[in-house]
N, C-alpha and C positions, 0 to 999 in steps of 0.2 A: 504494501501499500504505500504511497506518496503523501507526502508528508503527514501535518500529525492525527493520530486516531481522536474520533469523537468521543466523547463522554460514552455515547448509545455502546459504539463499540466495544470501548475500555469495558462499560457493564457488564457486558455482554460476556466478554473472556473472564472478568473476574467471578460470573456465575456458574462458569467450569474451572473455578479453584486457580485460575492465574493470577501468581501471586506478583508481578510483575505488574501487570495490568492494575491490582490494586493501587502499587506504589507507585503509578503513574497519576492517577486518581487524588492519592494521597498528594501528592506534589504539586498538583494543579488546585487542591482546593485549601488545605488546610491552614494555611497563613488566613484567609479568607472564613473560615469556619471559625478562626481560634478569633478573630478581632471583632466578629457578630457576636459569639458566646462572651466574649468578655465584655462586649458592653452590656449583654444581657443577664449577665450575673456581675459584673463586675471584681472578677478576681482574676488574673491571667494565671493563676496554676491550675483551678478548676477548670477554666476556659481550656488549657491545656490535656487534663484526665478526659471531657469532656467531647474537643476534639480527636481525640484516640477512641472514645468509644463508640463514636460515629462512624467512623472509618470501620471500628469491627463490625458495630449493625452493618453495615457496606457489605462486607464479604460476609456474614451470614445469611443476609436479605439480600442479594443481588436477582438470584433466580426469582423473585417473586418480586421485581419491577413490574408496573403494566403497564408504562406507557404514555399513562393520564396526564403526565407534565416533565419536565424535562430535567435530567438525573443533576442537574446543578438542582433545581428546587427542588426535587426529592430528596437530595441529600442536605439540604439546608432544613426539611422539615424532618428530618432525623436529629440532629442536631437540636433543634429548637426545641423539640420533646427531649429530649435526654438534657438540656437546659431547666426545662419546667419541672421536669422530676426530680433533679436536683436542688431547683428551687425551693420543691413540696417536704424534701427528704431535711431540709436546714429551716422549713419553716419560716420561711421569706413572707413578707406581704404580696398578697395578688392585688395587682389595680385592677380597677374596674374601668369597664370598656367605654369611650365617650361618645355620646348621640349622632350616630352615623348621618341621620337625617341636617347635619346645620352642611348649610354650601360652601365650598371652600372660596374665602375671597382674600386670603392671605397672599403674600407676594412669593412670585415664582422663582424656583432656584438660586437661577442666574440673577436675578434682583438682589438676593440676599446675599450671592457671593460677589458680584461687583460692588455694592452697597460696604463691605469688611472683608477686606484683604488680608487681615490678621489671622494667619491661620492658626495660632497657640492661642488666640483667644475662640476664636468657632470649638476648638477642642474644649478648651473649657468649659464651656456656655452646652456644648453637646452632653459633657461628662452630666452637670446639672438636671437634666431631662431624667423622667424616670424609665424605669427600664424598658416600658413599651413605646414608649417616646425616642428611645435611642435606637430601639429594634426597630421601630419604621424606617427612620432616618437613616440610617446604616445600612436596611435591603435596599430603601431606593436611592440613595445617592453616593453610598459608597460600593453597592454590588450593582447596583442602576437595576434593579429589577419592576416589574410592573405592579399597578397597585392588584391586579388579577396574580401574580405569584405571589407576593406578598400575603395577602389572603389565605392563599394554598396552605404557605408555610406558616402562617400565626395560628391559622384556624379561626379566621375570624369573617365577618362579609367583607366587602369589598368597601363598602361606603365607613367600616369603621375603621378601616386601613387610609381611608381618604380623610378621614377626622381627625385620625392622630396625626398623619402627617400635616395637615392643618393646623393643627394646634401648636405640634411641635417646632415648625417653621412661626409662628406669633410669637412660642416662647424661647427661642433664640433670636429674633429678631427682637425683642424685649430685651434680651442679656445683654447682646453685641449692644445695641443703643445705652445702656447703662454704662458699659464698660469703654465708653467712647465719650462720657458726657466728662 
């Protein structure tokens, strides 16, 4: 095969017991999964554990992948579920979902980025967000996933995802404006 293998090709090989294919998927996604889970849990060492557990689950269940989503979405869903399980075991607070019926009137991501070029301050403000808001922002803007893909990963309605992102953008704008004052 010419060029890099697709995620689907690699997952099919993993399903047959190909460890090199699993390694390729691990190398392709481990950093992104670690960053996503770290934002969710707030603990890099737990995020590392969850990343490994996620890829172990990919190994165990690759033959059950049904193709209803992309491989990337499927893997991130596994990671999210592992993070939720870890949260439950740690008796962390679970946040309520925001109202999904509120229309998004917040500024678009490019306006936020252009208004505030200070990356360090953006990271500080993102870290102040709730886990649900951090997760939505991370998946939308760092992983470049669609609302539908995020909804699938988060196991929430698309409207809830849109609302979370809208509220998170408003909170970020408020935080960044306060930092610039």
